[in-house]
C-alpha positions in Angstrom: 1.3 9.9 1.1 2.7 10.8 -2.3 5.2 13.6 -2.2 4.6 16.8 -4.2 7.3 16.0 -6.8 6.0 12.5 -7.3 2.5 13.8 -7.9 3.9 16.4 -10.3 5.9 13.7 -12.1 2.7 11.6 -12.5 0.7 14.5 -13.8 3.4 15.5 -16.3 3.6 11.9 -17.6 -0.2 11.6 -17.9 -0.4 14.8 -19.8 2.6 13.9 -22.1 4.6 16.8 -20.8 7.5 15.0 -19.1 10.8 15.6 -20.9 13.5 13.0 -21.5 15.8 15.1 -19.3 13.2 14.9 -16.5 12.9 11.1 -16.8 16.7 10.8 -16.7 16.9 12.9 -13.5 14.1 10.8 -11.9 15.9 7.6 -12.8 19.1 9.0 -11.4 17.3 9.9 -8.1 15.8 6.4 -7.9 19.2 4.8 -8.3 21.0 7.0 -5.7 18.1 6.7 -3.2 17.0 10.3 -3.3 13.6 9.5 -4.8 12.4 7.6 -1.8 14.5 9.4 0.9 12.5 11.4 3.5 12.5 15.1 3.0 15.2 16.6 5.1 14.1 18.5 8.2 14.3 22.2 8.1 13.3 25.2 10.1 9.6 25.2 10.0 7.2 27.4 11.9 7.2 25.1 14.9 11.0 25.3 15.1 10.7 29.1 15.6 8.3 29.0 18.5 9.5 29.5 22.0 8.3 26.6 24.1 9.6 28.2 27.3 12.4 25.7 27.5 15.1 28.0 26.1 17.9 29.0 28.5 
């Protein structure tokens, strides 16, 4: 599955709207591993639900 930012990047490039600054930031993210790193977990809706296990 392509992430939201990767899809946006592709769309911007295809439409000729990607800036040089954006390309540099993407290259930086690719080099430091952030581009392909999994999205960090957060507090989503499921994290807020009481499963009856809380003490």
